[in-house]
DRENZANU-86753 format. One record per residue (C-alpha): residue number from 1; y negated, z negated, x negated; residue in one letter. Coordinates in Angstrom, 2 decimals. Layout:
residues N
site seq->NUM&north->Y&up->Z&east->X&type->a
...
***
This chain:
residues 334
site seq->1&north->-93.06&up->-104.30&east->-65.99&type->x
site seq->2&north->-90.63&up->-106.87&east->-65.42&type->x
site seq->3&north->-91.37&up->-110.74&east->-67.37&type->x
site seq->4&north->-88.17&up->-110.07&east->-69.44&type->x
site seq->5&north->-89.90&up->-106.53&east->-70.73&type->x
site seq->6&north->-93.22&up->-108.26&east->-70.84&type->x
site seq->7&north->-91.04&up->-110.75&east->-73.40&type->x
site seq->8&north->-90.27&up->-107.71&east->-75.46&type->x
site seq->9&north->-93.05&up->-106.48&east->-76.32&type->x
site seq->10&north->-95.15&up->-109.29&east->-77.49&type->x
site seq->11&north->-93.47&up->-112.12&east->-80.38&type->x
site seq->12&north->-91.40&up->-114.88&east->-79.36&type->x
site seq->13&north->-92.96&up->-117.21&east->-77.59&type->x
site seq->14&north->-91.78&up->-121.18&east->-77.89&type->x
site seq->15&north->-89.16&up->-121.50&east->-75.35&type->x
site seq->16&north->-86.00&up->-123.95&east->-74.95&type->x
site seq->17&north->-83.44&up->-121.71&east->-76.85&type->x
site seq->18&north->-79.56&up->-122.02&east->-75.52&type->x
site seq->19&north->-77.43&up->-120.87&east->-78.29&type->x
site seq->20&north->-75.29&up->-118.04&east->-78.04&type->x
site seq->21&north->-71.59&up->-117.83&east->-78.98&type->x
site seq->22&north->-71.33&up->-114.59&east->-80.23&type->x
site seq->23&north->-69.41&up->-113.57&east->-83.16&type->x
site seq->24&north->-70.26&up->-110.59&east->-85.30&type->x
site seq->25&north->-68.38&up->-109.49&east->-88.95&type->x
site seq->26&north->-69.56&up->-110.28&east->-91.88&type->x
site seq->27&north->-71.72&up->-107.26&east->-93.37&type->x
site seq->28&north->-73.32&up->-106.59&east->-96.96&type->x
site seq->29&north->-76.99&up->-106.52&east->-97.35&type->x
site seq->30&north->-79.07&up->-105.14&east->-100.43&type->x
site seq->31&north->-82.09&up->-106.20&east->-102.33&type->x
site seq->32&north->-83.06&up->-102.88&east->-103.97&type->x
site seq->33&north->-84.41&up->-103.41&east->-107.65&type->x
site seq->34&north->-88.06&up->-101.67&east->-107.92&type->x
site seq->35&north->-88.07&up->-98.86&east->-109.76&type->x
site seq->36&north->-89.70&up->-98.37&east->-113.84&type->x
site seq->37&north->-91.96&up->-96.25&east->-114.58&type->x
site seq->38&north->-89.04&up->-94.16&east->-116.30&type->x
site seq->39&north->-87.00&up->-93.74&east->-113.12&type->x
site seq->40&north->-84.41&up->-96.83&east->-113.99&type->x
site seq->41&north->-84.08&up->-99.94&east->-112.25&type->x
site seq->42&north->-85.74&up->-102.93&east->-113.05&type->x
site seq->43&north->-84.16&up->-106.05&east->-113.55&type->x
site seq->44&north->-84.27&up->-108.23&east->-110.47&type->x
site seq->45&north->-85.67&up->-111.86&east->-111.49&type->x
site seq->46&north->-82.67&up->-114.37&east->-111.31&type->x
site seq->47&north->-82.60&up->-118.21&east->-111.71&type->x
site seq->48&north->-83.55&up->-121.22&east->-109.04&type->x
site seq->49&north->-86.04&up->-120.24&east->-106.28&type->x
site seq->50&north->-88.15&up->-123.18&east->-104.56&type->x
site seq->51&north->-90.48&up->-121.26&east->-102.06&type->x
site seq->52&north->-92.94&up->-123.78&east->-99.59&type->x
site seq->53&north->-92.49&up->-122.08&east->-95.93&type->x
site seq->54&north->-94.32&up->-124.24&east->-92.55&type->x
site seq->55&north->-91.55&up->-127.05&east->-92.95&type->x
site seq->56&north->-91.77&up->-127.97&east->-96.61&type->x
site seq->57&north->-89.43&up->-126.75&east->-99.13&type->x
site seq->58&north->-86.48&up->-124.06&east->-99.29&type->x
site seq->59&north->-84.21&up->-124.40&east->-102.70&type->x
site seq->60&north->-82.12&up->-121.40&east->-103.19&type->x
site seq->61&north->-79.86&up->-121.35&east->-106.66&type->x
site seq->62&north->-81.06&up->-117.82&east->-106.93&type->x
site seq->63&north->-83.18&up->-114.75&east->-105.48&type->x
site seq->64&north->-81.66&up->-114.57&east->-101.68&type->x
site seq->65&north->-79.94&up->-111.22&east->-101.67&type->x
site seq->66&north->-78.12&up->-111.40&east->-98.34&type->x
site seq->67&north->-80.50&up->-112.31&east->-95.37&type->x
site seq->68&north->-80.39&up->-112.77&east->-91.58&type->x
site seq->69&north->-84.02&up->-112.00&east->-90.17&type->x
site seq->70&north->-84.72&up->-113.40&east->-86.69&type->x
site seq->71&north->-88.65&up->-111.59&east->-85.74&type->x
site seq->72&north->-89.76&up->-108.55&east->-86.13&type->x
site seq->73&north->-93.16&up->-108.82&east->-87.76&type->x
site seq->74&north->-90.43&up->-110.57&east->-90.75&type->x
site seq->75&north->-87.73&up->-107.64&east->-91.02&type->x
site seq->76&north->-90.22&up->-104.88&east->-90.88&type->x
site seq->77&north->-91.76&up->-106.79&east->-94.31&type->x
site seq->78&north->-88.08&up->-107.52&east->-95.71&type->x
site seq->79&north->-87.43&up->-103.96&east->-95.14&type->x
site seq->80&north->-90.95&up->-102.92&east->-96.87&type->x
site seq->81&north->-89.84&up->-104.79&east->-99.69&type->x
site seq->82&north->-86.53&up->-102.68&east->-100.06&type->x
site seq->83&north->-84.68&up->-105.60&east->-98.94&type->x
site seq->84&north->-81.98&up->-104.72&east->-95.81&type->x
site seq->85&north->-81.12&up->-107.43&east->-93.82&type->x
site seq->86&north->-77.52&up->-108.29&east->-93.08&type->x
site seq->87&north->-78.26&up->-109.36&east->-89.45&type->x
site seq->88&north->-80.99&up->-109.24&east->-87.49&type->x
site seq->89&north->-82.44&up->-110.07&east->-83.77&type->x
site seq->90&north->-82.71&up->-107.50&east->-81.33&type->x
site seq->91&north->-81.74&up->-105.02&east->-83.48&type->x
site seq->92&north->-82.09&up->-102.01&east->-80.62&type->x
site seq->93&north->-85.46&up->-103.03&east->-79.36&type->x
site seq->94&north->-86.89&up->-103.43&east->-83.22&type->x
site seq->95&north->-86.09&up->-99.99&east->-83.25&type->x
site seq->96&north->-87.96&up->-98.99&east->-79.89&type->x
site seq->97&north->-91.04&up->-101.25&east->-81.22&type->x
site seq->98&north->-91.51&up->-100.93&east->-84.79&type->x
site seq->99&north->-90.51&up->-97.40&east->-85.78&type->x
site seq->100&north->-92.80&up->-97.90&east->-88.65&type->x
site seq->101&north->-90.07&up->-99.03&east->-90.90&type->x
site seq->102&north->-86.43&up->-97.96&east->-89.28&type->x
site seq->103&north->-83.64&up->-100.88&east->-89.19&type->x
site seq->104&north->-80.06&up->-99.19&east->-89.77&type->x
site seq->105&north->-78.87&up->-99.22&east->-86.13&type->x
site seq->106&north->-75.93&up->-100.55&east->-87.37&type->x
site seq->107&north->-76.77&up->-103.93&east->-88.39&type->x
site seq->108&north->-75.43&up->-107.10&east->-86.98&type->x
site seq->109&north->-77.31&up->-108.31&east->-84.07&type->x
site seq->110&north->-77.33&up->-111.98&east->-83.83&type->x
site seq->111&north->-79.35&up->-112.28&east->-80.76&type->x
site seq->112&north->-82.66&up->-112.46&east->-79.18&type->x
site seq->113&north->-85.44&up->-113.33&east->-80.63&type->x
site seq->114&north->-85.89&up->-116.09&east->-78.68&type->x
site seq->115&north->-82.34&up->-117.15&east->-78.36&type->x
site seq->116&north->-80.69&up->-115.95&east->-81.92&type->x
site seq->117&north->-76.82&up->-117.25&east->-81.97&type->x
site seq->118&north->-75.72&up->-119.75&east->-84.67&type->x
site seq->119&north->-72.58&up->-118.49&east->-84.76&type->x
site seq->120&north->-73.61&up->-114.85&east->-85.20&type->x
site seq->121&north->-75.75&up->-115.86&east->-88.32&type->x
site seq->122&north->-73.23&up->-118.11&east->-90.15&type->x
site seq->123&north->-70.58&up->-115.92&east->-89.49&type->x
site seq->124&north->-72.03&up->-113.32&east->-91.83&type->x
site seq->125&north->-72.71&up->-115.93&east->-94.67&type->x
site seq->126&north->-76.31&up->-115.15&east->-95.90&type->x
site seq->127&north->-78.54&up->-116.60&east->-98.72&type->x
site seq->128&north->-81.42&up->-117.19&east->-96.34&type->x
site seq->129&north->-82.64&up->-116.87&east->-93.01&type->x
site seq->130&north->-86.26&up->-116.08&east->-92.64&type->x
site seq->131&north->-87.87&up->-116.75&east->-88.88&type->x
site seq->132&north->-91.14&up->-118.14&east->-87.54&type->x
site seq->133&north->-92.04&up->-121.17&east->-85.97&type->x
site seq->134&north->-91.99&up->-119.61&east->-82.95&type->x
site seq->135&north->-88.62&up->-121.01&east->-82.37&type->x
site seq->136&north->-88.36&up->-124.58&east->-81.29&type->x
site seq->137&north->-87.81&up->-127.28&east->-84.64&type->x
site seq->138&north->-84.16&up->-128.28&east->-83.26&type->x
site seq->139&north->-83.05&up->-125.04&east->-83.00&type->x
site seq->140&north->-84.60&up->-124.22&east->-86.67&type->x
site seq->141&north->-83.11&up->-127.50&east->-87.76&type->x
site seq->142&north->-79.64&up->-126.18&east->-86.31&type->x
site seq->143&north->-79.00&up->-123.32&east->-88.00&type->x
site seq->144&north->-80.92&up->-125.11&east->-91.05&type->x
site seq->145&north->-77.81&up->-127.94&east->-90.97&type->x
site seq->146&north->-75.62&up->-124.61&east->-92.16&type->x
site seq->147&north->-77.56&up->-122.09&east->-94.00&type->x
site seq->148&north->-81.15&up->-122.30&east->-95.82&type->x
site seq->149&north->-84.11&up->-121.32&east->-93.28&type->x
site seq->150&north->-87.39&up->-120.00&east->-93.95&type->x
site seq->151&north->-89.68&up->-120.90&east->-91.34&type->x
site seq->152&north->-93.76&up->-119.01&east->-91.34&type->x
site seq->153&north->-96.05&up->-118.81&east->-88.74&type->x
site seq->154&north->-95.56&up->-115.50&east->-86.68&type->x
site seq->155&north->-100.09&up->-115.41&east->-87.74&type->x
site seq->156&north->-102.75&up->-117.65&east->-88.06&type->x
site seq->157&north->-106.16&up->-116.54&east->-86.22&type->x
site seq->158&north->-108.38&up->-117.82&east->-88.63&type->x
site seq->159&north->-107.40&up->-115.42&east->-91.09&type->x
site seq->160&north->-104.84&up->-113.21&east->-89.48&type->x
site seq->161&north->-104.62&up->-110.73&east->-92.51&type->x
site seq->162&north->-104.69&up->-113.33&east->-94.79&type->x
site seq->163&north->-101.50&up->-114.97&east->-93.22&type->x
site seq->164&north->-99.86&up->-111.91&east->-93.56&type->x
site seq->165&north->-100.33&up->-111.01&east->-97.43&type->x
site seq->166&north->-99.21&up->-114.74&east->-97.56&type->x
site seq->167&north->-96.07&up->-114.26&east->-95.86&type->x
site seq->168&north->-95.08&up->-110.66&east->-97.97&type->x
site seq->169&north->-95.94&up->-112.98&east->-101.04&type->x
site seq->170&north->-93.16&up->-115.22&east->-99.55&type->x
site seq->171&north->-91.07&up->-113.14&east->-98.97&type->x
site seq->172&north->-91.18&up->-111.21&east->-102.24&type->x
site seq->173&north->-90.70&up->-114.81&east->-104.14&type->x
site seq->174&north->-87.90&up->-115.80&east->-101.73&type->x
site seq->175&north->-86.13&up->-112.36&east->-102.50&type->x
site seq->176&north->-87.76&up->-111.62&east->-106.38&type->x
site seq->177&north->-88.86&up->-108.47&east->-105.31&type->x
site seq->178&north->-92.44&up->-109.94&east->-106.25&type->x
site seq->179&north->-93.40&up->-106.10&east->-107.93&type->x
site seq->180&north->-92.38&up->-104.68&east->-104.88&type->x
site seq->181&north->-94.75&up->-107.05&east->-102.46&type->x
site seq->182&north->-97.79&up->-106.49&east->-105.60&type->x
site seq->183&north->-97.38&up->-102.75&east->-104.50&type->x
site seq->184&north->-96.97&up->-102.78&east->-100.20&type->x
site seq->185&north->-99.96&up->-105.14&east->-100.17&type->x
site seq->186&north->-101.95&up->-102.75&east->-102.85&type->x
site seq->187&north->-100.58&up->-99.70&east->-100.41&type->x
site seq->188&north->-102.51&up->-102.15&east->-97.76&type->x
site seq->189&north->-105.50&up->-102.13&east->-99.44&type->x
site seq->190&north->-105.51&up->-98.48&east->-99.84&type->x
site seq->191&north->-104.77&up->-97.25&east->-96.01&type->x
site seq->192&north->-108.07&up->-99.50&east->-95.58&type->x
site seq->193&north->-110.31&up->-98.27&east->-98.08&type->x
site seq->194&north->-109.78&up->-94.88&east->-96.92&type->x
site seq->195&north->-109.88&up->-95.61&east->-93.25&type->x
site seq->196&north->-113.45&up->-96.72&east->-94.18&type->x
site seq->197&north->-114.52&up->-93.43&east->-96.24&type->x
site seq->198&north->-113.28&up->-91.42&east->-93.00&type->x
site seq->199&north->-115.29&up->-93.70&east->-90.50&type->x
site seq->200&north->-118.54&up->-93.41&east->-92.78&type->x
site seq->201&north->-118.10&up->-90.06&east->-93.22&type->x
site seq->202&north->-117.59&up->-89.15&east->-89.39&type->x
site seq->203&north->-120.97&up->-91.73&east->-88.72&type->x
site seq->204&north->-118.31&up->-94.55&east->-87.12&type->x
site seq->205&north->-119.01&up->-97.27&east->-89.27&type->x
site seq->206&north->-119.52&up->-100.38&east->-87.63&type->x
site seq->207&north->-118.83&up->-98.59&east->-84.05&type->x
site seq->208&north->-117.62&up->-101.07&east->-81.17&type->x
site seq->209&north->-113.99&up->-100.83&east->-79.90&type->x
site seq->210&north->-111.79&up->-103.06&east->-78.15&type->x
site seq->211&north->-108.18&up->-103.17&east->-78.43&type->x
site seq->212&north->-105.65&up->-103.94&east->-75.67&type->x
site seq->213&north->-102.39&up->-104.03&east->-73.84&type->x
site seq->214&north->-101.03&up->-104.57&east->-70.45&type->x
site seq->215&north->-98.64&up->-105.34&east->-67.74&type->x
site seq->216&north->-98.34&up->-105.59&east->-63.77&type->x
site seq->217&north->-96.58&up->-108.02&east->-61.51&type->x
site seq->218&north->-96.56&up->-108.00&east->-58.26&type->x
site seq->219&north->-99.29&up->-105.30&east->-58.35&type->x
site seq->220&north->-101.43&up->-106.88&east->-60.19&type->x
site seq->221&north->-102.14&up->-105.57&east->-63.38&type->x
site seq->222&north->-102.98&up->-108.33&east->-66.72&type->x
site seq->223&north->-104.76&up->-107.27&east->-69.49&type->x
site seq->224&north->-104.05&up->-108.83&east->-73.35&type->x
site seq->225&north->-107.13&up->-108.42&east->-76.03&type->x
site seq->226&north->-106.43&up->-108.69&east->-79.26&type->x
site seq->227&north->-109.32&up->-110.61&east->-80.54&type->x
site seq->228&north->-110.58&up->-110.61&east->-84.18&type->x
site seq->229&north->-107.67&up->-113.30&east->-84.94&type->x
site seq->230&north->-105.05&up->-110.83&east->-83.88&type->x
site seq->231&north->-102.88&up->-109.01&east->-86.12&type->x
site seq->232&north->-104.43&up->-105.65&east->-84.81&type->x
site seq->233&north->-107.57&up->-107.07&east->-84.56&type->x
site seq->234&north->-107.70&up->-108.35&east->-87.80&type->x
site seq->235&north->-106.63&up->-104.90&east->-89.45&type->x
site seq->236&north->-109.78&up->-103.44&east->-87.31&type->x
site seq->237&north->-111.99&up->-106.32&east->-89.00&type->x
site seq->238&north->-111.57&up->-104.89&east->-92.40&type->x
site seq->239&north->-112.43&up->-101.34&east->-91.24&type->x
site seq->240&north->-115.60&up->-102.99&east->-90.59&type->x
site seq->241&north->-115.67&up->-101.97&east->-86.87&type->x
site seq->242&north->-117.03&up->-104.33&east->-84.30&type->x
site seq->243&north->-114.56&up->-105.66&east->-81.72&type->x
site seq->244&north->-116.06&up->-106.13&east->-78.23&type->x
site seq->245&north->-113.50&up->-109.03&east->-77.51&type->x
site seq->246&north->-114.05&up->-112.43&east->-80.00&type->x
site seq->247&north->-113.13&up->-115.23&east->-77.01&type->x
site seq->248&north->-110.18&up->-116.97&east->-75.77&type->x
site seq->249&north->-107.12&up->-116.06&east->-78.54&type->x
site seq->250&north->-104.43&up->-117.89&east->-78.51&type->x
site seq->251&north->-103.77&up->-120.30&east->-81.25&type->x
site seq->252&north->-101.17&up->-118.25&east->-83.12&type->x
site seq->253&north->-101.19&up->-114.83&east->-81.91&type->x
site seq->254&north->-105.21&up->-114.59&east->-81.46&type->x
site seq->255&north->-104.75&up->-112.66&east->-77.89&type->x
site seq->256&north->-106.61&up->-113.48&east->-74.98&type->x
site seq->257&north->-105.92&up->-112.37&east->-71.41&type->x
site seq->258&north->-107.74&up->-111.18&east->-68.32&type->x
site seq->259&north->-107.67&up->-108.99&east->-65.53&type->x
site seq->260&north->-109.49&up->-105.57&east->-64.46&type->x
site seq->261&north->-112.69&up->-107.10&east->-63.54&type->x
site seq->262&north->-113.15&up->-109.16&east->-67.02&type->x
site seq->263&north->-113.18&up->-105.81&east->-68.33&type->x
site seq->264&north->-116.72&up->-105.80&east->-67.17&type->x
site seq->265&north->-118.06&up->-108.22&east->-69.98&type->x
site seq->266&north->-117.58&up->-105.02&east->-72.05&type->x
site seq->267&north->-121.42&up->-103.65&east->-71.85&type->x
site seq->268&north->-121.78&up->-101.02&east->-74.80&type->x
site seq->269&north->-121.71&up->-97.99&east->-73.51&type->x
site seq->270&north->-120.39&up->-96.88&east->-77.28&type->x
site seq->271&north->-117.48&up->-98.56&east->-77.09&type->x
site seq->272&north->-113.91&up->-97.15&east->-77.42&type->x
site seq->273&north->-110.82&up->-98.86&east->-75.70&type->x
site seq->274&north->-107.77&up->-98.33&east->-77.63&type->x
site seq->275&north->-104.69&up->-99.67&east->-76.06&type->x
site seq->276&north->-100.94&up->-100.13&east->-76.52&type->x
site seq->277&north->-97.65&up->-98.80&east->-73.97&type->x
site seq->278&north->-94.59&up->-97.90&east->-73.87&type->x
site seq->279&north->-92.58&up->-95.02&east->-72.06&type->x
site seq->280&north->-89.94&up->-97.28&east->-71.38&type->x
site seq->281&north->-91.73&up->-99.73&east->-69.56&type->x
site seq->282&north->-94.47&up->-97.57&east->-68.37&type->x
site seq->283&north->-98.24&up->-97.09&east->-69.04&type->x
site seq->284&north->-100.56&up->-99.36&east->-66.46&type->x
site seq->285&north->-103.94&up->-98.14&east->-67.71&type->x
site seq->286&north->-102.63&up->-94.90&east->-66.77&type->x
site seq->287&north->-100.59&up->-95.81&east->-63.68&type->x
site seq->288&north->-101.94&up->-98.84&east->-62.43&type->x
site seq->289&north->-105.37&up->-98.48&east->-62.22&type->x
site seq->290&north->-105.57&up->-94.62&east->-62.10&type->x
site seq->291&north->-107.35&up->-95.43&east->-58.73&type->x
site seq->292&north->-109.03&up->-98.49&east->-59.58&type->x
site seq->293&north->-112.61&up->-98.77&east->-58.49&type->x
site seq->294&north->-113.39&up->-101.42&east->-61.20&type->x
site seq->295&north->-111.65&up->-99.45&east->-63.75&type->x
site seq->296&north->-113.02&up->-96.33&east->-63.18&type->x
site seq->297&north->-117.09&up->-97.69&east->-63.43&type->x
site seq->298&north->-116.23&up->-98.94&east->-67.06&type->x
site seq->299&north->-118.66&up->-97.23&east->-69.40&type->x
site seq->300&north->-115.69&up->-96.33&east->-71.76&type->x
site seq->301&north->-113.63&up->-94.83&east->-68.78&type->x
site seq->302&north->-116.59&up->-92.68&east->-67.79&type->x
site seq->303&north->-117.28&up->-91.63&east->-71.06&type->x
site seq->304&north->-113.42&up->-90.35&east->-71.96&type->x
site seq->305&north->-113.25&up->-93.18&east->-74.38&type->x
site seq->306&north->-109.94&up->-94.81&east->-73.67&type->x
site seq->307&north->-106.64&up->-94.06&east->-76.29&type->x
site seq->308&north->-103.28&up->-95.03&east->-76.39&type->x
site seq->309&north->-102.33&up->-95.29&east->-79.97&type->x
site seq->310&north->-99.14&up->-93.53&east->-80.99&type->x
site seq->311&north->-95.95&up->-95.81&east->-79.64&type->x
site seq->312&north->-93.79&up->-97.41&east->-82.63&type->x
site seq->313&north->-96.66&up->-99.42&east->-84.26&type->x
site seq->314&north->-95.58&up->-103.36&east->-83.94&type->x
site seq->315&north->-98.70&up->-105.31&east->-82.63&type->x
site seq->316&north->-97.43&up->-108.08&east->-85.11&type->x
site seq->317&north->-96.08&up->-106.48&east->-88.06&type->x
site seq->318&north->-96.57&up->-106.18&east->-91.71&type->x
site seq->319&north->-98.56&up->-103.76&east->-93.99&type->x
site seq->320&north->-96.52&up->-100.92&east->-93.00&type->x
site seq->321&north->-97.67&up->-101.63&east->-89.20&type->x
site seq->322&north->-101.47&up->-102.12&east->-90.21&type->x
site seq->323&north->-101.61&up->-99.12&east->-92.33&type->x
site seq->324&north->-100.54&up->-97.12&east->-89.38&type->x
site seq->325&north->-102.79&up->-98.70&east->-87.20&type->x
site seq->326&north->-105.61&up->-97.93&east->-89.52&type->x
site seq->327&north->-104.45&up->-94.09&east->-89.25&type->x
site seq->328&north->-104.28&up->-94.18&east->-85.16&type->x
site seq->329&north->-107.64&up->-96.25&east->-85.13&type->x
site seq->330&north->-109.25&up->-93.36&east->-87.49&type->x
site seq->331&north->-108.08&up->-90.59&east->-85.64&type->x
site seq->332&north->-109.20&up->-92.33&east->-82.36&type->x
site seq->333&north->-112.62&up->-92.78&east->-83.19&type->x
site seq->334&north->-113.27&up->-89.95&east->-85.25&type->x
***
């Protein structure tokens, strides 16, 4: 898998972002008002809105309806809230890697997540641009000089699920969809509860597991481990599972890198090895490691406890991705 492909499968990592000069025609987006119990449409909150993000306070004259999203996890969360972005970063690949909340393929593309085009963004006349602090401050400041910008962290290894809730709540406040936000988070809670019950019935409460993805460069396989501080690691922790890889996570996404030999640190013979891959980029665990002696001697490989989770669950997503991952983990373990 090429370095460019690897960048597609992970959250955007800070890099010097050049401004692409690409113009897109303006498009109208919508924020769907929540339905009431009798089927009518509830009134959407109105009036000035003040939101606190990672850069300070963002003031809007009214809840934002026309939004451009520059990160896939934020795009997924907006769609879960019933908010259809009028523009987004890397639309085509979003729909490949995040299938739990499909984005209209005709949504104007404003560049890559790492290098969004300020011109393309401004041409859409958004009420608000949502981004993560993975983008360099000078890029955020350049966009904020022309349209309001709400910047959140991609995640927080100290409490990834808590920050997920914070992200959903903040986006709901910015868009006047608080009721839908509470509904979405309640749905996640229900998914976790149901998952725990299924694991308990199968005698898998507290089962040992690891979660990973991987890529090959010049024949050398690098394995990325999802620590308890990662988004998926945090979901598994909510399920009460025992993550066998707890060290080395980065400061934003809780991801740790190792090689095949490093996997020998996983010693519990009952461990289930979960991983994500992509047909478009290849499956290094089935292809590159098929004849690797160290890999074949791993207890979880010998026991047949290696499971690829379904494609389309974004590893840095929102409640919908989390619920889909709950289902995938429960299916793999039971």
